[in-house]
C-alpha positions in Angstrom: -1.3 -10.0 16.4 -3.9 -7.6 14.9 -6.9 -9.5 13.6 -6.9 -8.2 10.0 -9.3 -11.1 9.1 -12.0 -9.5 11.2 -11.1 -5.9 10.2 -11.4 -6.8 6.5 -14.9 -8.3 7.0 -16.1 -4.7 7.7 -17.6 -3.0 4.6 -15.5 0.1 5.0 -12.3 -1.9 4.8 -13.2 -3.9 1.7 -14.3 -1.3 -0.8 -14.0 -2.1 -4.5 -13.4 1.2 -6.2 -9.7 2.0 -6.8 -8.1 5.1 -5.4 -7.7 7.9 -8.0 -3.9 7.8 -7.4 -3.8 4.2 -8.5 -5.9 4.9 -11.6 -3.5 7.7 -12.6 -0.5 5.4 -11.8 -2.0 2.7 -14.1 -2.3 5.2 -16.9 1.4 6.1 -16.4 2.4 2.5 -16.6 0.3 1.9 -19.7 2.3 4.6 -21.5 5.4 2.5 -20.9 4.0 -1.0 -21.6 1.2 -3.3 -20.9 3.6 -6.2 -20.6 4.3 -5.5 -16.9 4.3 -7.6 -13.7 2.7 -5.6 -10.9 2.7 -6.4 -7.1 -0.1 -5.1 -4.9 1.7 -5.0 -1.5 -1.0 -5.3 1.1 -3.9 -6.1 -1.3 -6.6 -6.3 1.3 -9.9 -6.9 -0.5 -8.1 -6.6 -3.9 -9.5 -3.4 -5.3 -6.2 -2.3 -6.8 -5.0 -5.7 -7.9 -8.3 -6.1 -9.7 -8.1 -2.7 -11.3 -4.5 -3.5 -12.5 -5.7 -6.8 -13.9 -8.5 -5.1 -15.8 -5.8 -2.9 -17.5 -4.1 -6.1 -18.8 -1.2 -6.3 -16.4 0.1 -9.5 -14.8 -0.9 -9.0 -11.2 0.3 -10.4 -7.9 -1.0 -9.6 -4.5 0.2 -10.3 -0.9 -1.6 -9.8 2.3 -1.4 -11.2 5.9 -5.1 -11.7 5.9 -6.8 -14.9 4.6 -10.0 -13.0 4.5 -8.5 -10.3 2.2 -6.9 -12.9 -0.1 -10.2 -14.8 -0.4 -12.1 -11.6 -1.2 -9.5 -10.8 -3.9 -9.7 -14.3 -5.3 -13.5 -14.3 -5.4 -13.6 -10.9 -7.0 -11.1 -11.7 -9.6 -12.9 -14.9 -10.5 -16.3 -13.1 -10.7 -14.8 -10.7 -13.3 -12.9 -13.6 -15.1 -9.6 -12.0 -14.4 -6.3 -13.7 -13.6 -4.2 -12.9 -10.6 -1.7 -14.5 -8.2 -1.9 -14.2 -4.4 0.4 -15.1 -1.5 -0.2 -15.0 2.2 2.7 -13.2 3.9 3.5 -10.0 5.7 5.4 -7.0 4.3 8.7 -7.6 6.0 10.0 -10.5 3.9 8.6 -10.6 0.4 8.7 -14.2 -1.1 10.0 -13.2 -4.5 13.4 -13.3 -6.2 15.4 -10.1 -6.9 14.4 -7.8 -9.8 11.1 -9.6 -10.7 8.5 -6.8 -10.7 8.1 -3.8 -13.0 6.0 -1.9 -10.5 4.6 -2.0 -6.9 1.4 -0.5 -5.5 1.4 -0.1 -1.7 -1.7 1.8 -0.5 -2.9 2.1 3.1 -0.4 -0.5 4.2 3.2 0.5 4.7 2.5 2.8 7.6 0.9 0.1 9.8 4.3 -0.6 11.5 7.0 1.3 13.2 9.8 3.2 11.4 12.3 0.3 11.3 9.6 -1.9 9.8 8.9 0.6 7.1 12.6 0.8 6.4 12.7 -2.9 6.0 9.7 -2.9 3.6 11.2 -0.2 1.5 14.4 -2.2 1.2 12.5 -5.3 0.1 10.6 -3.3 -2.5 14.0 -2.0 -3.8 15.2 -5.6 -4.0 12.3 -7.0 -6.0 11.9 -4.1 -8.5 13.7 -4.3 -11.8 15.8 -1.4 -13.0 13.7 1.6 -13.7 10.9 -0.1 -11.8 8.3 2.1 -10.1 6.5 2.2 -6.8 3.4 4.1 -5.8 2.9 4.3 -2.1 1.1 6.5 0.4 1.9 7.6 3.9 -0.1 9.3 6.7 0.9 12.9 7.1 1.4 14.2 10.6 -1.1 17.0 9.7 -4.0 14.5 9.4 -6.8 14.6 12.0 -5.9 11.1 13.3 -2.4 12.1 14.3 -1.5 11.1 17.9 -4.7 9.1 18.4 -3.9 6.2 20.7 -0.7 5.4 22.7 2.6 6.5 21.3 5.0 3.6 21.0 7.8 5.5 19.4 8.3 8.8 17.7 5.5 9.3 15.1 4.0 5.8 15.7 0.8 5.3 17.7 -1.3 2.2 18.4 -5.1 2.5 18.5 -6.6 1.6 21.8 -10.2 1.3 20.8 -12.5 1.1 17.7 -12.3 -1.0 14.6 -8.5 -0.6 14.4 -7.8 -1.5 18.0 -4.2 -2.7 18.3 -3.3 -1.4 14.9 -0.1 0.7 14.5 -0.2 3.9 12.5 3.1 5.8 11.6 2.9 9.4 10.5 5.6 11.0 8.3 6.8 14.3 7.1 8.4 15.1 3.7 12.0 14.8 5.0 11.4 11.4 6.5 9.9 10.0 3.3 12.8 11.4 1.3 15.2 9.7 3.7 13.4 6.4 3.4 13.6 6.5 -0.4 17.2 7.8 -0.7 18.1 4.7 -2.8 15.3 5.6 -5.3 14.8 8.5 -7.6 11.7 10.4 -6.5 9.4 11.0 -9.5 6.8 12.9 -7.5 5.9 13.5 -3.8 2.8 15.5 -3.0 0.6 16.2 -0.1 -3.0 15.4 -0.7 -5.5 16.9 1.7 -9.3 17.2 2.0 -11.8 17.9 4.7 -14.4 15.3 5.5 -17.1 16.4 8.0 -14.8 19.1 9.3 -11.8 16.7 9.8 -8.6 17.2 7.8 -7.5 14.1 6.0 -3.8 14.5 5.0 -1.6 12.0 3.2 1.6 11.9 1.2 1.5 10.2 -2.2 4.9 9.1 -3.6 6.0 7.7 -6.9 9.6 6.7 -7.0 11.8 4.5 -9.3 14.9 2.4 -8.9 
C-alpha cells in the first residue's frame, strides 16, 4: 500500500490555500444555499474542507491517511471551525444514500485504475441527493507527466521513483470522462492548462449533478 502518511508530511502535499476551482465552486453553492452538507473526498491536509467550513457549510472529509486527517483536524481547530472526518478509502464511502448536497474531489480520484474510478463515481452518485453537485478533476493525457512510470493498464501508470513512488496515476480524455459520468448531467467540463518552467500542466475540471 502506498504510504500516504509519509507523502502528506511533505510540505508540497499539505498546502493550505484552496484551488481556484474550489473557490468558484463554493460561490456557486452559496447561490443555492448555505445550508448544505459537503464531502471533501480525499481531503488530504484539509485545505478544501477548511475553505468550505469557512463559507458556513457543514463539512465532512474522508482520507486514507491518518496524517492527513490529523492535519485537517488541527487546522480546523486552530481556526475554530467545525468538521467531521472519517478514515477510509474512496471505494466504499461509509455514508447512507442521498445524504450530501455536494462533493469535492480534487487530486484524488485518478490515483487508481479505471475500474476503481468507475466504482468511486458510482459511490458519489449514491450518496448525492437529487440535484446534488460534484466538482472533480482528472489528469489530462496532454500533461507533462503522462506515461511517467510503468504502465499497468491503458492510461494508468505507477511511479517508480520520487516522492510518489508506488502511486497510480490515471490519465483521461474528454470522451472517457463523459462516459464515466453518463448517469450525471454534466454542468461544465473544461480543460485547464498552464506551463510551469516549460512543462505543460493539463487537467480536466468537471462539475456534474445528479
